[in-house]
C-alpha angles and dihedrals in degrees: 000000000000118000125222105242113215111216121217119247127214111215121228123237109288092015112125111244113224130193110246112257090237091059093047091053092046092048091052091049093046091051091055096050097041089053088068094061091075105021095094096056093097095041098072096101091047092052092048089056097040097049099022093235132142124262091249089054093045090052087067091080086074097030092053092050092052093046094051090050091052093048099043103041095069088062096050094079091066093037097053090051093051101049135046123259092255092049091050091048095046092048093048097047096039090052091047093050091049092052092046090052093047091049094049095054098034109144095192134029092250090061091050092055090048090053092050091050090053090046091054093048089060092043092052090062097048101065098050089042090055095047094045093049092046091054091047102048105028119082114239093244090060102038095099094058094047092044087053090059089049090049089052091057102042093046099044091049100064090037090057096043100083094039094048092048091051091054093046094047089054090066103038153329126337085249088076088068087069101031091056093047094046100071091040089053091048093049092048091048094049094045090047095052091048093055105021117112128196111256099177141066105232116221125212112236139153122245124231100225092192089061089050093054093043092048094050093047095042101047091034094052092045093051093044093049093050091047091052090046089056090056090064102264119124119176107050097030088053091051091047091050091048091051089049090051090052093050090049088052087053090048091051091051091048092051091050090053093047092049088070088060093043097243110096117154089222115018106224093190086095087081091065088073106087098208092051093051093048090047088054094052091048093046092046094051093042094048089047091056092045093052091044089056092044089060099036100048094056090048090052095044095045107030099036105025097032100231119156120247089254093052090046091052092051093049093052095038095081090060091054093045091047090052092051101041091051092053096092090045092051089048094053091050088050092054092049104042108011132243107296095071086058106033099048096051089039092054092048089049090055091055093047095048093048090044089052092049089053087069098059119132142176089279104037106137114248091232089062093051088049091051094047091049091048090049089050095048092045091049090049089052089052088054105037101054096051093041095051091047094045095043098049093035091060091063128088113250096255089061097051095097091045092047090050090052093050089048094052093044092053090048090060092045093047089050093054094043092047092052092044094048093045094051093041094053091043092051096044092051094045091053090050095056106025093098093052102044110017134255102290095044090045089053090053092048088051092052090047090052093049093051090048093053089050089052090051091053091047087066086076089059088058092051092050090046092057089047094053120094121240090243137016114268112257132014140252099036096303096106112189088358093072090139087074090066092057099059094101104028094160092055091049092050092050090049092051090048091050090051091054090053091054089059095058105265119149117268089238089061099044098037097238 
């Protein structure tokens, strides 16, 4: 089957630029599925009562989701190249809806976990699908603005998850968290399939099943080990994470060998593009810092200051909303002035905000915590939109899907590592001073140390920001292979002149 390929359109001066309908549909669908990654965080006590399980067991509704994401995303690069946009969308939403339904009616805890795994499998496809499609259909001059809209959706969703679940749980059972999402997901899927067009040309290729298994076991083990490490265990989680790291090394070596035959599961040649690699380093450290703050702030507000989960969610929600709502503005600034004017101040803001949070105490005003969190989220927004656009924009078109998969995989690993690092530093520091200052003061000291370590790591973000270019090398979706776009300059010139004629310019001007 041959897909209809949508070509990008560069608007003329004065012409209003619009986000392609396919991107709008994918952003809406991605918002719905990503919302479920954090929506269960407040439901742990309810699950413990409903299924009579321990807190550790109940936490698996979130852990299993994260593990599945880490295991499935590496496969999406191959999958998105092999199927059409509509097929990928229908698969992702169909799997997500099935998982949501199973979770909603789960009679036992094991069935609920299975439903969450299926949900996550569908979610894992949506993010790379959105990024790959965006890079394919949106002109380079307009990518910042559109990526800003994407950032708005994917940052607001996890920020709203805990707050929304806190409100819903105040009115009924945890099953409402799935029953309310289910009709919305069905409506989004149906609307998308009615209007979505194929924007890619699928290519037939075989899959290396050994790579699939190694990737799933490797990334899954690494994330699981790190998540267990974050819960206070050391020996076995460290061993599991080490096994995962060894398997990932084996996966990398296998992909390098398969690249010589042209059929890798995940094409690692994306790392040969310097801007992409620098962007990944910046994104990983920034995402690590963000996830660390997402685990540390609730611990501070609830365990130290005594706020309820709902009040905690309401206090941190403005930061997430600010991050999302500024996304389009950040995108427009990127399109006009490039990435450096955003990424460098944003990276400095991340260090300043985390440094400020390292000074929290038993009496820190709530307004100051709110302001520091907003500064952190706004700074992250200033970094993420340009970094995503620069990183993926530096790749040739045939590597977009693989670059998106690498990006999504490292986000999951960074999330797990950031959480593990934050909790470990907090626990070690608390244990060091608990005999001297008391339990509560020791907890605060641990939180301060964890934020300080995150601020120190964020200095790497500043360095990477300085090294990044203002814009991706090359034009027209060919990244650092810009020379490919110049093979037929005469044909390109004729196309540009014809476009000018279509917009009403005199034949003498356009040469028609």
